[in-house]
C-alpha positions as CSV (number, residue, x, y, z in Angstrom):
1,M,-78.9,160.9,78.1
2,N,-80.0,163.7,75.9
3,Y,-81.3,166.6,78.0
4,L,-83.4,168.1,75.3
5,E,-85.2,164.8,74.4
6,Q,-85.9,164.2,78.1
7,M,-87.2,167.8,78.6
8,E,-89.4,167.4,75.5
9,K,-91.0,164.3,77.1
10,A,-91.6,166.3,80.3
11,V,-93.2,169.2,78.4
12,I,-95.5,167.0,76.3
13,F,-96.6,165.3,79.5
14,I,-97.4,168.7,81.1
15,E,-99.3,169.9,78.0
16,N,-101.4,166.8,77.9
17,N,-102.3,167.1,81.6
18,L,-102.8,170.8,82.3
19,N,-106.3,170.2,83.6
20,E,-105.0,167.5,86.0
21,D,-103.3,167.8,89.4
22,I,-99.8,167.5,88.1
23,K,-97.0,166.8,90.6
24,V,-93.5,167.8,89.6
25,E,-92.2,164.5,91.0
26,E,-94.4,162.8,88.5
27,V,-93.0,164.9,85.6
28,A,-89.5,164.2,86.8
29,G,-90.2,160.4,86.5
30,I,-91.5,160.9,83.0
31,A,-88.3,162.6,82.1
32,G,-86.2,159.8,83.7
33,Y,-84.6,161.9,86.4
34,S,-84.7,162.3,90.2
35,Y,-86.8,165.3,91.5
36,Y,-83.6,167.2,92.4
37,H,-81.8,166.6,89.1
38,F,-84.9,167.3,87.1
39,H,-85.6,170.6,88.8
40,R,-82.0,171.7,88.2
41,I,-81.9,170.7,84.5
42,F,-85.4,172.1,83.7
43,E,-84.6,175.5,85.1
44,A,-81.2,175.6,83.4
45,V,-82.6,174.6,80.0
46,L,-86.0,176.5,80.1
47,G,-85.1,179.5,82.3
48,E,-87.9,178.8,84.8
49,T,-88.9,176.0,87.2
50,A,-91.3,173.3,86.2
51,G,-93.9,174.5,88.7
52,N,-93.8,178.0,87.2
53,Y,-94.0,176.6,83.6
54,I,-97.1,174.6,84.6
55,R,-98.8,177.6,86.2
56,S,-97.9,179.9,83.2
57,R,-99.2,177.4,80.7
58,R,-102.5,176.9,82.6
59,I,-103.0,180.6,82.6
60,A,-102.1,181.0,78.9
61,R,-104.6,178.2,78.0
62,A,-107.2,179.8,80.3
63,A,-106.6,183.1,78.5
64,N,-107.3,181.4,75.2
65,D,-110.6,180.0,76.6
66,L,-111.6,183.4,77.8
67,L,-111.2,184.8,74.3
68,Y,-112.4,182.0,72.1
69,T,-115.0,180.2,74.1
70,D,-118.2,181.1,76.0
71,K,-117.2,179.0,79.0
72,R,-118.0,180.5,82.4
73,I,-115.0,182.0,84.2
74,L,-115.7,179.7,87.2
75,D,-115.7,176.6,84.9
76,I,-112.4,177.7,83.3
77,A,-110.9,178.2,86.8
78,V,-111.8,174.8,88.0
79,H,-110.7,173.1,84.7
80,Y,-107.2,174.5,85.1
81,Q,-106.9,173.5,88.8
82,F,-107.5,176.8,90.5
83,D,-109.1,176.6,93.9
84,S,-111.5,179.4,93.2
85,Q,-112.4,182.1,90.8
86,E,-110.7,184.6,93.1
87,S,-107.4,182.8,93.2
88,F,-107.7,182.4,89.4
89,N,-108.2,186.1,89.0
90,R,-105.2,187.0,91.2
91,A,-102.9,184.7,89.3
92,F,-104.2,185.9,85.9
93,K,-103.8,189.5,86.8
94,R,-100.2,189.1,87.9
95,V,-99.5,187.9,84.4
96,Y,-101.8,189.9,82.1
97,K,-102.1,193.0,84.3
98,V,-105.9,193.1,83.9
99,S,-108.7,191.2,85.5
100,L,-110.4,188.1,83.8
101,G,-113.5,190.1,83.0
102,T,-111.6,192.9,81.4
103,Y,-109.4,190.5,79.4
104,R,-112.5,188.8,78.0
105,K,-114.2,192.2,77.3
106,N,-111.0,193.5,75.5
107,R,-110.9,190.5,73.2
108,I,-107.2,191.0,72.6
109,D,-104.8,188.1,72.5
110,A,-102.0,189.8,74.5
111,I,-98.4,188.9,74.0
112,V,-96.6,190.0,77.2
113,G,-96.9,187.2,79.8
114,N,-98.3,184.7,77.3
115,Q,-96.3,181.6,77.8
116,K,-96.1,179.7,74.5
117,E,-96.2,175.9,74.3
118,L,-92.6,174.6,74.0
119,T,-92.0,172.3,71.0
120,A,-88.9,170.5,70.2
121,I,-87.8,173.4,68.0
122,H,-88.4,175.9,70.8
123,L,-86.4,173.8,73.2
124,K,-83.5,173.6,70.8
125,H,-83.6,177.4,70.4
126,L,-83.6,178.0,74.1
127,H,-80.6,175.7,74.4
128,E,-78.7,177.2,71.4
129,G,-80.2,180.3,70.1
130,V,-80.6,182.7,73.1
131,T,-78.9,183.4,76.5
132,I,-81.7,182.6,78.9
133,Q,-80.0,184.4,81.7
134,P,-79.2,188.0,80.6
135,F,-76.4,190.1,82.0
136,I,-77.4,193.4,83.6
137,R,-75.7,196.5,82.2
138,Q,-75.8,200.2,83.1
139,L,-75.7,202.1,79.9
140,D,-74.9,205.8,79.3
141,E,-77.1,207.7,76.9
142,V,-76.4,207.0,73.2
143,R,-76.8,209.5,70.3
144,L,-78.2,208.0,67.1
145,I,-78.9,209.3,63.6
146,G,-81.3,207.3,61.4
147,M,-84.8,206.8,60.1
148,R,-88.1,206.1,61.7
149,G,-91.1,204.0,60.6
150,K,-94.2,202.2,61.9
151,T,-95.1,198.5,61.7
152,T,-97.0,195.7,63.4
153,L,-95.9,192.1,64.1
154,S,-98.6,190.7,61.9
155,N,-97.6,192.9,58.9
156,N,-93.9,193.1,59.6
157,R,-92.3,195.9,57.6
158,L,-88.9,195.8,59.5
159,P,-86.9,194.0,56.9
160,E,-87.8,196.5,54.1
161,M,-87.3,199.4,56.5
162,W,-83.8,198.1,57.5
163,K,-83.0,197.7,53.8
164,S,-84.0,201.3,53.1
165,F,-81.9,202.6,56.0
166,N,-78.8,200.5,55.1
167,S,-78.9,201.8,51.6
168,R,-78.2,205.3,53.0
169,I,-76.0,204.5,56.0
170,E,-72.9,205.8,54.2
171,E,-74.4,209.3,54.2
172,I,-73.9,209.5,58.0
173,R,-70.3,210.8,58.2
174,N,-69.7,210.9,62.0
175,R,-70.5,207.3,62.8
176,V,-68.9,205.5,65.8
177,E,-66.6,202.7,64.4
178,G,-67.5,199.1,65.0
179,V,-71.2,199.6,65.3
180,K,-73.4,198.3,62.5
181,G,-76.7,199.6,63.8
182,Y,-79.5,200.0,66.4
183,G,-83.1,198.8,65.9
184,V,-85.1,200.7,68.5
185,C,-88.7,199.9,69.6
186,E,-89.7,203.3,70.8
187,A,-91.6,203.5,74.1
188,D,-95.0,205.3,74.0
189,P,-95.9,206.9,77.4
190,D,-99.6,206.1,76.7
191,F,-98.9,202.5,75.8
192,D,-101.0,199.8,77.6
193,I,-98.8,196.7,77.7
194,S,-101.9,194.5,78.5
195,K,-103.3,195.4,75.0
196,F,-100.1,194.7,73.0
197,N,-100.8,192.1,70.4
198,Q,-99.9,191.0,66.8
199,N,-101.8,193.9,65.3
200,T,-100.6,196.7,67.6
201,E,-98.8,199.4,65.6
202,F,-95.5,200.6,67.0
203,S,-92.7,203.0,66.1
204,H,-89.3,201.7,65.2
205,F,-86.1,203.8,64.8
206,F,-83.2,202.5,62.6
207,G,-79.9,204.2,63.4
208,V,-76.2,204.2,64.1
209,E,-74.3,205.7,67.0
210,V,-72.7,209.0,66.2
211,R,-70.2,211.3,67.9
212,S,-72.5,214.4,67.4
213,F,-75.7,215.4,65.7
214,D,-73.8,217.6,63.1
215,E,-74.3,217.0,59.4
216,L,-77.8,215.4,59.7
217,P,-78.5,213.9,56.2
218,Q,-81.7,215.0,54.5
219,G,-84.7,212.9,55.5
220,M,-83.0,211.5,58.5
221,E,-83.6,212.2,62.2
222,S,-81.6,212.3,65.4
223,K,-82.5,210.4,68.6
224,T,-81.0,210.0,72.0
225,L,-81.3,206.7,73.8
226,H,-81.7,207.4,77.5
227,G,-79.1,205.8,79.8
228,G,-80.1,203.4,82.6
229,K,-80.2,199.8,83.6
230,Y,-80.8,197.1,80.9
231,A,-81.1,193.3,80.8
232,V,-79.1,192.2,77.8
233,F,-79.9,189.0,75.9
234,T,-77.9,187.7,73.0
235,H,-79.8,186.2,70.1
236,K,-77.7,183.6,68.1
237,G,-78.5,182.4,64.6
238,K,-80.8,183.6,61.8
239,I,-83.3,186.3,62.0
240,N,-86.1,183.9,61.2
241,T,-85.8,182.5,64.7
242,L,-85.9,185.8,66.4
243,Q,-89.6,185.5,67.3
244,M,-88.8,182.6,69.6
245,T,-86.3,184.7,71.4
246,Y,-88.8,187.4,72.0
247,D,-91.4,184.8,73.0
248,Y,-89.0,183.7,75.7
249,I,-88.2,187.2,76.9
250,W,-91.8,188.5,77.1
251,G,-93.5,185.2,77.8
252,T,-91.2,183.7,80.5
253,W,-88.3,186.0,81.6
254,V,-90.3,189.1,82.4
255,L,-92.5,187.0,84.8
256,C,-89.7,185.1,86.5
257,S,-86.9,187.5,86.7
258,G,-88.0,189.7,89.6
259,F,-87.2,192.8,87.6
260,E,-89.8,195.5,86.8
261,I,-89.8,196.6,83.1
262,D,-89.0,200.4,82.8
263,Q,-90.9,202.7,80.4
264,R,-88.0,203.3,78.1
265,D,-87.1,202.1,74.6
266,D,-86.0,198.5,74.2
267,F,-83.6,197.9,71.3
268,E,-81.4,195.6,69.3
269,F,-77.7,196.3,69.0
270,Y,-75.7,195.1,66.0
271,D,-71.9,195.0,65.8
272,E,-69.3,192.9,64.1
273,R,-70.8,189.7,65.5
274,F,-73.8,190.2,63.1
275,L,-72.9,188.4,59.9
276,G,-76.2,188.9,58.1
277,P,-79.9,187.9,58.6
278,D,-79.4,184.4,57.0
279,N,-76.1,183.4,58.7
280,D,-76.4,180.7,61.4
281,L,-73.3,182.2,63.1
282,S,-74.8,185.7,63.5
283,E,-75.3,187.2,67.0
284,F,-76.7,190.4,68.3
285,D,-77.9,191.8,71.6
286,I,-81.3,192.8,72.8
287,Y,-81.6,195.4,75.5
288,I,-84.7,195.3,77.7
289,P,-85.0,198.4,80.1
290,V,-85.4,197.5,83.8
291,K,-85.6,199.4,87.0
C-alpha cells in the first residue's frame, strides 16, 4: 500500500469536512488503516498528529474568514467546531499570538503558524524534500564577511542578491575551506512575528565563514552569528521547492515541537552538498534558533 496515496485520501477527507465533527478513527478508515497504524504513519509522514492537523487547519481556515469575510466571530467559531468564542480565541491566540479581534483589525495574513493545506505535491515534499524532525545543535559563534540587502517574500530579490555576492566571493581571502556560504535572515529586536507576511521587508546577509575580519573587501561588511541552540533541518532538492520547506517549519513544526523560538538570526548553511539551485540532488541546512 502506498503511504502517500493513503495520506492524501485522509487529508482530502479532512479538508472537505473541517466544519464537521471529525473523528480520527473515521479518517483512519478512509485511509484504509487501523487507528493505531494510521496515527503512527500520519505523524511519521506529516510531522504532526492527525488531531493536531485538523485543529491547525480549522484555525487557518478561520483566520482566512476573519480577514476576508464579515462573518461574526461567534459564527466562525461554531462553524469550525469550537465550543465557544472563548475557546476559539484561546486556541487562535496560541497559534497567531494575538486575539481574534486584533487579527481581524490588523488585516495581515500572517505566515507563522498558518498551516497550509497539504496537496499531493506537499506530501511528496514532506516525504522526500525535508527532514521533518530536525536535530538539535549547539553552535559556537561564527564570523562572516559578506554583503547585506533587503527583500520581501512577495518581491523576492534573494536570487539576484546571491548572484551579486557570489560574483565577488573570491575577494574574501581568509575564507574557511569547505563552506560555500551562509544566507542569514537577520533578527530585528522590534520585530512582531504576528505581523510577518508576504509583504514584510526583512534584512538578509550573504556571507562566508572567515578566520578573521582582516582584509575586509571594499563594499563588504563583517557579521558575527551568535552561538546557541538551533534546530537544524535539511532541505533536499531544487530551490524552487524551498517555500514548502519553510511552510512546514513555520506552519507546523514551530507549533508542535515544544521549543520556543529564540530572538536570534535564522540562517541557511551551504557546503559541498549544495550542487546548485536547479539540481535535484542539492542539499543544505536551515538553522532555526531555539531556547
